[in-house]
C-alpha positions as CSV (number, residue, x, y, z in Angstrom):
1,M,102.2,107.4,78.6
2,K,105.6,106.0,79.7
3,V,105.3,105.2,83.5
4,L,107.9,104.8,85.7
5,G,107.0,103.4,89.2
6,V,109.2,104.4,92.0
7,I,109.4,102.4,95.7
8,P,110.8,104.6,98.1
9,A,112.1,102.5,100.7
10,R,114.0,103.9,104.0
11,F,115.8,101.4,106.8
12,G,115.2,103.9,109.5
13,S,111.7,103.5,110.2
14,T,110.7,105.0,114.0
15,R,107.9,102.4,114.2
16,F,109.6,99.7,112.7
17,P,113.2,99.9,111.6
18,G,114.5,98.0,108.8
19,K,111.0,96.9,108.0
20,P,111.8,96.8,103.7
21,L,113.9,93.5,105.1
22,I,111.7,91.6,107.3
23,D,110.9,87.7,105.9
24,L,107.3,87.3,104.9
25,K,106.9,83.7,104.4
26,G,110.6,83.5,102.5
27,K,110.7,86.6,100.8
28,S,111.5,90.3,101.8
29,M,109.0,92.8,102.1
30,I,110.6,95.0,99.6
31,Q,111.0,92.1,97.3
32,R,107.1,91.1,97.7
33,V,106.0,94.8,97.0
34,Y,108.5,94.8,93.8
35,E,107.1,91.6,92.5
36,G,103.4,93.0,93.5
37,A,103.6,96.3,91.5
38,S,105.6,95.1,88.5
39,K,102.0,93.1,87.5
40,A,100.9,96.7,86.7
41,S,100.3,96.4,83.0
42,L,100.8,100.4,82.8
43,L,104.5,100.2,84.0
44,Q,107.4,100.5,81.8
45,T,109.9,100.9,84.3
46,L,110.2,99.9,88.5
47,V,112.8,101.3,90.7
48,V,113.3,100.9,94.4
49,A,114.6,104.3,95.7
50,T,116.3,103.6,99.1
51,D,119.1,105.3,101.2
52,D,120.4,102.2,102.6
53,Q,123.1,99.9,101.0
54,R,121.4,97.0,103.2
55,I,118.2,97.4,101.3
56,Y,120.1,98.2,97.9
57,D,122.1,95.1,97.8
58,E,118.6,92.8,98.5
59,V,116.9,94.5,95.7
60,R,119.6,93.8,93.6
61,S,119.8,89.9,95.1
62,F,116.7,89.2,93.5
63,G,117.3,91.0,90.3
64,G,115.2,94.1,91.1
65,E,116.2,97.8,89.9
66,V,117.3,100.0,92.5
67,L,119.0,103.6,93.0
68,L,120.8,104.5,96.2
69,T,119.4,108.1,96.7
70,S,120.0,111.0,99.2
71,L,120.1,110.9,103.1
72,D,118.7,114.7,102.9
73,H,115.2,113.9,101.5
74,Q,112.1,114.8,103.8
75,S,109.5,112.6,102.0
76,G,108.9,109.9,99.4
77,T,107.9,112.5,96.6
78,E,111.1,113.6,97.2
79,R,113.0,110.6,96.7
80,C,110.7,110.0,93.7
81,A,112.0,113.1,91.8
82,E,115.4,112.2,92.0
83,V,114.7,108.9,90.6
84,L,112.8,110.8,87.7
85,A,116.0,112.5,86.8
86,H,117.5,109.2,85.7
87,F,114.8,108.3,83.7
88,P,114.0,111.6,81.8
89,D,112.0,110.1,79.1
90,H,109.5,108.9,81.2
91,D,106.5,111.5,81.3
92,T,104.3,109.8,84.0
93,V,105.5,109.0,87.6
94,I,104.0,106.6,90.1
95,N,104.8,106.7,94.1
96,I,104.2,103.0,95.2
97,Q,103.9,102.4,99.1
98,G,107.2,100.4,100.5
99,D,105.3,98.7,102.9
100,E,102.4,97.0,101.2
101,P,103.4,93.3,100.5
102,L,100.3,92.7,98.7
103,V,100.1,95.6,96.4
104,S,98.0,94.9,93.4
105,G,99.0,95.8,90.1
106,L,95.3,96.1,89.1
107,Q,95.0,99.2,91.8
108,L,98.0,100.7,90.0
109,D,96.8,100.4,86.8
110,Q,93.4,102.1,88.0
111,L,95.2,105.0,89.2
112,L,97.5,105.3,86.0
113,E,93.9,105.2,84.3
114,A,93.5,108.6,85.4
115,F,95.8,110.2,83.0
116,K,93.7,109.3,80.0
117,D,92.6,112.9,80.8
118,P,94.7,114.9,79.6
119,L,93.9,117.7,82.3
120,V,95.1,115.5,85.4
121,Q,98.4,116.6,86.5
122,I,97.9,114.4,89.8
123,A,96.1,111.6,90.9
124,T,95.4,109.4,94.1
125,L,93.1,106.7,95.3
126,V,90.2,106.9,97.5
127,H,87.9,104.4,99.0
128,P,84.0,104.8,99.7
129,E,83.6,102.6,102.6
130,V,84.2,104.8,105.7
131,S,83.4,103.4,108.9
132,M,82.8,105.4,112.3
133,E,86.0,103.8,113.8
134,D,88.1,105.2,110.4
135,L,86.4,109.1,110.8
136,N,87.5,109.2,114.1
137,N,91.3,107.6,113.5
138,V,93.8,110.5,112.9
139,N,96.0,107.8,111.2
140,R,92.9,107.4,108.2
141,I,92.9,110.2,106.3
142,K,89.7,111.8,105.1
143,V,89.0,113.7,101.7
144,L,86.3,115.7,100.1
145,E,85.8,115.8,96.5
146,D,84.5,118.5,94.2
147,Q,82.0,117.9,90.9
148,Y,84.9,117.1,89.0
149,Q,86.4,114.5,91.1
150,N,89.0,116.9,92.3
151,A,90.1,116.9,95.9
152,I,89.1,120.0,97.7
153,Y,90.8,119.2,101.2
154,F,92.4,116.1,102.9
155,S,92.0,115.8,106.9
156,R,92.6,113.5,110.0
157,S,89.7,114.9,111.2
158,P,86.1,113.9,109.9
159,I,85.1,116.0,107.2
160,P,82.7,117.7,106.6
161,N,81.2,118.6,110.3
162,T,77.4,117.6,109.9
163,H,76.4,118.9,113.7
164,F,73.9,120.8,111.7
165,A,73.1,117.7,109.9
166,K,73.1,115.0,111.8
167,N,70.6,113.1,110.3
168,M,72.4,113.3,106.8
169,S,74.1,110.2,105.2
170,F,77.1,111.9,103.8
171,P,79.3,109.8,101.4
172,Y,82.5,109.6,103.3
173,L,85.8,109.2,101.5
174,R,89.4,107.4,103.1
175,H,92.1,108.5,101.2
176,I,95.0,105.6,100.3
177,G,98.5,107.0,99.9
178,L,99.2,105.8,96.7
179,Y,100.3,109.0,94.1
180,A,100.9,109.4,90.4
181,Y,102.0,112.7,88.7
182,K,102.9,114.2,85.3
183,S,106.6,114.3,85.7
184,A,106.9,117.9,85.0
185,V,104.8,118.4,88.0
186,L,106.7,116.3,90.2
187,K,109.8,118.0,89.6
188,K,107.8,121.2,90.7
189,I,106.0,120.0,93.5
190,A,109.5,118.6,95.0
191,L,110.9,122.3,94.9
192,L,107.9,123.6,97.2
193,E,108.1,125.2,100.5
194,P,105.9,123.3,103.2
195,C,102.9,125.4,104.2
196,K,101.0,125.7,107.4
197,L,97.9,123.6,106.3
198,E,100.5,121.0,105.6
199,L,102.1,121.2,109.0
200,A,99.0,121.4,110.6
201,E,98.0,117.9,109.7
202,S,100.9,116.8,108.5
203,L,99.9,115.6,105.4
204,E,102.0,116.7,102.5
205,Q,99.3,116.5,99.7
206,L,98.1,119.8,101.5
207,R,100.9,121.8,100.3
208,W,100.4,120.5,96.5
209,L,96.6,121.9,97.1
210,Y,97.6,125.3,98.4
211,Y,100.1,126.3,95.7
212,G,97.0,125.3,93.1
213,L,97.6,121.9,92.1
214,P,94.7,119.9,91.3
215,I,94.7,116.3,92.5
216,R,92.1,113.8,90.6
217,L,90.8,111.3,93.1
218,V,90.3,108.0,91.8
219,H,87.8,105.7,93.4
220,T,88.7,102.1,94.0
221,H,87.4,99.1,95.9
222,I,91.0,97.5,96.1
223,E,92.9,98.0,99.0
224,S,96.0,96.1,100.5
225,P,97.0,96.5,103.9
226,N,100.4,98.2,104.7
227,I,102.8,97.3,107.6
228,D,103.5,100.3,110.0
229,V,104.3,98.6,112.9
230,P,105.2,94.7,113.8
231,A,101.5,93.7,115.1
232,D,100.5,94.8,111.6
233,L,101.9,91.1,110.2
234,E,99.0,89.3,111.7
235,K,96.8,91.0,109.1
236,V,99.2,90.4,106.4
237,L,100.6,86.7,106.5
238,P,97.4,84.8,106.4
239,F,97.1,86.2,102.6
240,L,101.0,85.4,101.5
């Protein structure tokens, strides 16, 4: 297995413009993500994919590998597919969130271990600790799995609905938005048309399920907080 790691990084975040370049105790966020991801032992190549010259220059300044990608991409998945075209000898791709400066190499390795099973085409992480606040938070994605640890459905709503089993303790799962794909599958999903399920939930992974592509769920207890809005800095800075 030869793994390509891609860190999609946009400057134009609606809720936090320019966040890849914010200073986190002497290093930009994109540098901290890059350095954290590079500790994954199963990763052969690591590239930042950006549509902004400022981010490109920053990555080059600390010695990272970076590519300028199209302004027209609608998702990080499409950006990863463009980068893959430059590395045709890599058979697996991992999409690493560019707003998690505490990303763990161990977490990335856990996800990539799933591909030891030759049936796995796409894999993502889930966390078994789900609070009531998580269940009712539309920004905390919930997921159901089948007996083979493949995803059944992802939702912003609490699933399943336990109205008829109020006293049952259900093993809820919370999605962690880190994906890995076989290269051939990534090329395929980057060309798929959106479906109504995806548009209803605003969750890209529902497109893949809709078109019949299985998603293997990897359980982890490792989680690193992301920086979505400026207020999120408070939960990250103490750990740097």
